[in-house]
C-alpha positions as CSV (number, residue, x, y, z in Angstrom):
1,X,-3.0,21.3,4.3
2,X,-4.7,18.5,2.6
3,X,-1.9,17.6,0.7
4,X,0.2,16.9,3.8
5,X,-2.5,14.8,5.1
6,X,-2.9,13.1,1.9
7,X,1.0,12.3,1.9
8,X,0.9,11.2,5.5
9,X,-1.9,8.8,5.0
10,X,-0.7,7.3,1.8
11,X,2.7,6.6,3.7
12,X,0.7,5.2,6.7
13,X,-1.2,2.9,4.5
14,X,1.8,1.9,2.6
15,X,3.5,1.0,5.8
16,X,0.5,-0.9,7.0
17,X,0.6,-3.1,3.9
18,X,4.4,-3.9,4.4
19,X,3.4,-5.0,7.9
20,X,0.5,-7.1,6.5
21,X,2.9,-8.8,4.1
22,X,5.2,-9.4,6.8
23,X,2.7,-10.8,9.3
24,X,1.5,-13.3,6.7
25,X,5.0,-14.1,5.0
26,X,5.5,-17.4,6.8
27,X,1.9,-18.7,6.1
28,X,1.5,-17.1,2.7
29,X,0.8,-20.6,1.2
30,X,-1.9,-21.4,3.6
31,X,-4.2,-18.4,2.7
32,X,-7.2,-19.0,0.8
33,X,-7.2,-17.4,-2.8
34,X,-9.3,-14.4,-1.8
35,X,-6.8,-13.5,1.1
36,X,-4.2,-13.4,-1.5
37,X,-6.0,-11.4,-3.8
38,X,-7.1,-9.0,-1.1
39,X,-3.4,-8.4,-0.1
40,X,-2.4,-7.8,-3.7
41,X,-5.3,-5.4,-4.5
42,X,-4.4,-3.5,-0.9
43,X,-0.9,-3.5,-2.1
44,X,-1.6,-1.9,-5.5
45,X,-4.2,0.6,-4.0
46,X,-1.6,2.0,-1.4
47,X,1.2,2.0,-3.9
48,X,-0.3,3.7,-6.7
49,X,-1.3,6.9,-5.0
50,X,2.3,7.5,-3.7
51,X,3.8,6.8,-7.1
52,X,1.3,9.4,-8.6
53,X,2.1,11.8,-6.0
54,X,5.7,11.6,-6.7
55,X,5.2,11.9,-10.5
56,X,3.1,15.0,-9.9
57,X,5.6,16.4,-7.4
58,X,8.5,15.8,-10.0
59,X,6.4,17.4,-12.8
60,X,5.6,20.5,-10.8
């Protein structure tokens, strides 16, 4: 059960990250450095669990 919840939340975070990038696409150059850094950190934080989960799923 917890694995299913983990997968659903990982994908929800990933799609939320995509929505954030799309919403800032036209104004990305106007963002401050910390805002750009936070988008990158959020993207890394949402993609890494998905990649780790896929690798673990394949290896099992």
